[in-house]
ROROVEX-764890 format. One record per residue (C-alpha): residue in one letter; x, y, z. Coordinates in steps of 0.001 Angstrom, whole numbers, plus 500000, padded with zeros to 6 digits. Layout:
N
AXYZ
...
REM end
This chain:
514
M392612870559583379
N389071870675584359
K388242870966580961
S389820867250579992
F388414866255582983
F384726866940582132
L385830865917578884
A387043862201579642
T384116861820581616
S382145862317578822
I383696859885576401
V383723857082579248
L380062857661580084
A379396857693576413
L381068854670575721
W379675853063579005
L376030853681577038
L377052852302574241
V378533849071575843
A374872849070577894
G373130848874574976
L372096852854575841
D372658855154572926
P372522858654574488
A370039859449571893
H367752856863572914
A368209856929576458
Q364959857058578416
R363044860208578156
P360845861221581455
L357246860833581156
P354647863965580996
P353336865306584179
N350081863749585541
E347075865826585519
P344614863879587590
A342074866463586484
R342168865499582732
G342215862132583386
L346394862283582161
I348089859313584112
Y351233858153583034
D352559856446586068
G353715852837584731
L354331853713581392
E358009854180579416
V358440856554576685
A358901854350573459
I362189855424571429
D361754853065568576
G360786849576568372
N356749848561567790
C355800851138570340
R357993853751568727
G356061857385569382
G354152856232572059
F354645854556575475
K355273850974576418
I354107848834579123
K355924845471580343
L353550842373580914
P355029839264582077
N357199836935580449
G359217840121578772
R356195840748576545
E355447844668576071
Q351856846256575271
C352282849660572972
T349795852767573769
H349385856241572997
G349013856689576343
P346065858259578646
D343162859992576455
P342434863790577867
A338653863824579491
P336123865715576951
A335339869686577946
H332865869403580726
T333788865952581937
N334398865312585401
V336971862601585868
A336434862233589378
Q332653861728589128
S330656858606588145
V328625858417585255
P324930857492586550
P323472854140585047
L321052854514581936
R317380853934582619
S314717852904580806
M316631850152578532
S314821846972576956
P316735843829576354
S316225844877572202
S317736847789572690
T320930846809574364
A321322843596571760
V324008843967568826
L324124842032565912
C325152838444566278
D327592836439564402
G327917833294564669
D327882830917567691
G328959834573569693
V331817832703570895
S334432831481568295
G336894833491566358
N337920836877566920
R335979839019569582
V335592841781571658
Q335210841137575362
V333530843360577693
I334837843516581275
Y333906845341584074
A336828845304586197
H336974846489590236
A339657846705592920
A339161844342595926
D338514847609598013
V335797848720595774
T332252847365596021
S331177845823592491
R328356847626591239
Y327913845014588229
A324549844291588816
T323544848192588752
Y325658848672585774
L325177845538583799
A322451846683581197
S324194850431580852
F327376848282579998
Q325646846469577059
Q324271849439576405
W327391851712576130
A328918848608573965
T325766848795571678
D326332852193571200
A330257851549570184
D328833849441567903
A326709851898566219
E329269854492565619
F331023851553563691
H327740850737561738
N327105854607560884
S330226855461560039
A330727852432557359
L327308853536555822
Q329245856714555124
T331219854834552805
G328813852338551112
G329396849825553156
D328559848175556867
R330579847142559715
R329635845797563122
V331694844526566083
R332141841138566198
F331295840752570336
V331457838048572511
T327379837528572901
D324992835180574472
A322116833557572787
N320180836770572259
C322686838547571109
Q323468840465574376
P326732841615574670
V328414838948577675
V329811841417580747
L332555839301582395
E332824840936586463
V336705840621587167
Q337963841776590577
L341296842970590673
S344283843356593612
A343634846702595742
T346541848391593713
G344927846801590146
D343034849932589470
D346122852442590377
T347379852028586763
F347065850945583222
S350391849088583404
N348813847232586541
T345252846386585109
L346863844889582157
N348989842969584040
E346395841442586633
L344059840848583438
W347221838966581697
N347836836930584785
K343934836233585194
G343919834786581509
F342289837367579745
N345390837238577037
R344000834985574120
T345404836438570999
D341770836107569253
R340503838854572104
K340262842312572251
Y339204843757575749
M336980846747576287
V337291847273580165
F334722849215582412
V337205849986585182
D335059851039588462
A337906853815589308
R338555857219588609
R341966857780587455
Y341699858027584027
C338946858913581483
G340286856278578687
I343284854749577501
G344139852200575025
T346761849983573420
I347787850079569883
E350497849072567455
Y352743851146565343
D352161849248561736
D350924851251558900
S351283847965556449
P347991847129555136
G347820843451555252
A346267841037557166
S349149840282558894
N349330844174560756
R349831843780564138
N346746845626565389
N345021842430563548
T345597840100566225
G345116840481570086
P345302840746572590
H344654844734573016
Y343062846220575768
G340989849473575932
R340379850951579708
I337466852938580498
D337072854893584004
A333654855610585589
G333723859201584796
C334004858815581548
W331617855267580632
S329792855872577513
G329676853915574111
V331863857177572416
I334980856486574595
A334299853059574366
A334304853125570971
H337693855438570944
E339657853230572617
L338639850338570541
M339656852238567568
H342984852384568677
N343106849124569544
L341942848355565949
G344712850510564749
G343627853968564442
V345267856526563761
Q348881855270562663
M351204857779562395
S351502857984558746
A347957858930558281
P347793862214556192
H346047864088559043
S347761862445561585
D348513864847564873
G351762862758565917
S350354860880568791
W347778858588567364
H344859860934566523
C344068863241563773
T343691866654563407
D340616866782560630
S337638867455562885
Y334537866678563805
D336070863012564406
N335687860683567259
M339333860376567006
C340510863983566968
D340866866836568822
H342223864418571768
S345887865631572281
G345420869275572763
R346747870416569494
Q345609872361567189
I343086870916564853
Q341119872044561566
I337032871791561774
V337056870108558049
C333945868102558505
P331548870948560276
D328549868724561556
P329092868345565515
S327746864906565087
G331262864030563532
D332575863587567228
S330093860330567219
L331684859120564043
F334814857645562677
D337049859051560180
C336195862894558905
N336183862316555195
H337452858488555697
D341159859340554481
D342681858397557158
Y341867855265559286
F338588854044558150
H336704853062554715
T334893849902553669
N335877850427550044
P339066853030549822
P339487854488546609
D342430852664544411
G345967854125544884
S344370856317548049
Y346314856176551316
L343986853331552688
A343936851618549932
T347865850887550258
H348438851642554340
W346228849608557309
N343249850445556726
T341070849778560281
A337701848627558341
N339526845619557648
N340313844385560983
Q339388840761561613
F337469841906565203
L335075843692562825
F332567842264560452
E330618842623557639
P327116841667557781
K324893840047555103
T322167842099553554
A318686840823553640
R316202842443551100
V312603842315550882
D312601840351547085
S308355840391546879
F305369841423549361
L302388840415548349
T298494840109549562
G296587837169548096
K293880834487549477
L293909830954549988
I291895828632547809
G292439825032549140
S296123824952550041
A297286827695546973
F298168831595547270
T296313833138544746
P297723837038544731
T294921839970544728
S294810843517546511
T291098843361546200
F289110842185549124
R286047842629550850
Q284627843071554257
G285241839667556032
E287247837977554490
T291060837320555292
V293969838639554181
V297100836745553416
L300536838339553103
R303303836704551610
I306860838205552080
N310335836591550349
L313443837640551913
V316728837100549901
D320458837622550177
Q322719840148548638
N323499837243545843
D319561836576545108
A319278833219547445
P316647832756549990
V317362833632553501
S315394831583556159
G315089831680559677
A314364835371559249
M311645837282561606
V309880839670559835
N307463841837562215
Y304577843272560188
T301287845206560365
V297890845428558736
N296779849127559373
Q293243850327558578
P292840853424556223
G292837855805558999
G296306854341560134
A294703852177563271
V296539849030563057
Q294565845715562314
C296720842969563000
A300383843072564033
L302378840100562840
S305751837829563362
S306634835383560884
T309987833477560444
T311083832699556971
D310911829407555704
A313687827137553558
S312536828811550378
G312570832318552184
I309178832818552738
A307339834428555557
Q303271834283555481
G300768835678558028
T297226836271557775
C294873839020558720
A291014838503559362
L288998841464558123
P285847842588560774
M282543842210559039
D282409846207559850
A286099847022558635
P286455850381557133
T286378850462553432
G289008852208551344
T292718851524550720
W294452849423553601
H298205849599554302
A300412846992555190
L303925847625556711
I307032845809556937
G308629847082560544
T311824844883561183
V313531841968559679
T316020840113562165
R318345837178560943
S321793837143562243
P324441838167560945
Y321882839602558230
A321271843237558432
A318067844676556784
N318651846690553938
D317349850005554960
T316077851157551537
Q314572847660550246
S313574846055553123
M311224848854554872
T308240847540552661
Q304844849180552271
L302068847565550424
D298485848827549827
F295300846787549066
T291339847988548759
V288869846441550752
Q284940847006549387
N281720846372551003
R280887842476551822
A278629840565548854
P275154840420549764
T273799836872551089
A272301834762548382
V270505832006549738
R268549829373547290
L265222827532548262
S265912823883547076
S263011821889548451
F260966821149551253
T258100818282552233
A255920817865554307
R252975814892555304
A249618815656555486
S249627814162558773
G250666817521560751
V254253816316561017
P256405819438561324
L257905820568557458
P261643820079557439
M262239823045554834
G265762822922552864
G266401826499552081
L264971829923551963
P264452832360549373
G266095835011551496
L265296837729553722
A263039839426551867
M260761836648551374
A260150836013555324
G256784837650555406
A255886835379552300
L256862832171554187
G254542833168556332
W251649833406554622
L252943830670552769
A252760828079555608
L249166829625556746
A248370828176553229
I249482824759553534
I248053824256556926
T244744825346555370
K244831822771552517
L245564819833554910
K242664820858557764
S240502820684554535
R241220817092553558
E242059815740556868
S239816812832555385
Q242037812137552721
P245027809671553103
S248464810761554449
R250261811841551198
L253615813713550190
L253809817471549558
S256568818579546792
A257660821923546537
T260670821183543992
D258579822367540974
S255477823869542184
L254413824572546020
F250819823706545661
R251095820407543497
W250356817287544699
S252805814374544311
REM end
């Protein structure tokens, strides 16, 4: 009877679960245990058995919406999640700037946020420049990874007029930083839920290392669910850095899909060194042996990021995060010509030979990848003496013809020999300088200055003793002779004081009276 009872009970329970839509095979599974020391907090998450979040976790949002997540990422070795990273030092505005695209606001953008709970004192002013630098570091990781595949990708941040990432300060409730679920729900309710935004959120808490949202979708087209927003990446104070920010943003962009050749089954990869590998605690293989790969994406570029994947490869037929519309490919600008010359009137005449005391005119022509002129680009360049000392540091903006022009006056005692003109940087958003063609050196020669040529044209004097108006000298070597000449003229005049006043002409002969 007991066996029959338990059998009947099991059948009734199974039927109830089916009626309730809870197939026993798909009943809610328990969450993994929290490991605070590693930043692994699963509170507020729900294990996803199927649907868009299958293989990961889901978070309930207002109005029945859901966000998928891979779950918390464990902190890297030797990282203390409970201790805040100190602010960075000695940063200049130029170092925290990113490559601008358009007006910095419209279109698909990554918005940087600093969030803190109501019971946490704001450190926005203290860390603002650091947040901008970490965002810039994340951008550099995408750029450097793309270069490995012969292309370029940059993060399309929300930026200000100076190309600085805009960092918004958001105050959460006292419990808004307790879980990722709380953070997302409060940000959503505050309006940070735009479909044209992904949110890089630096949270002033010490609960997680990093955690981000991602969609289970490996389809290759633009309609991939990872190719829109909103998505969120949370980086807590113990792991504030460009590397962790880039890691969570890569999740937001759709990396690493479960179907990738080297997927570890939990949205990461197994072939290190790679920023997206070795984060799940599963066994990995060292396929790319350079440890700097931990700050780059996709070892061998065959799992989730390639700017030009080979035909028939996995990334040519599946989701490739390099195609995500929250990244952009900068236009390239290159120096098509770099000349030195002189201005004769308003005409530029090329030459590579100059004399001391002359002015060197430098002319730079900038074009894009289609050989069209690039206007409005700032070109910084220098004129260096043979020993390397900088004679002139110049900045010029290209005109409508793509030409930037500057001048450098050579001193009268300028060193002779081979001088060097060097182009340092070319900036014109959204153009990026082509590193191999735009960093250009041009040599020219400086010679001794030419001797000064002076011609005696004419001078006249009245016999009455009026001072002589001389119109030209035969040269510095004639100075002594002129003194003798003046004495001779005065003597001649005095000897003829009784004669009427007449003009002395030196046009043909200095001693012929006219």
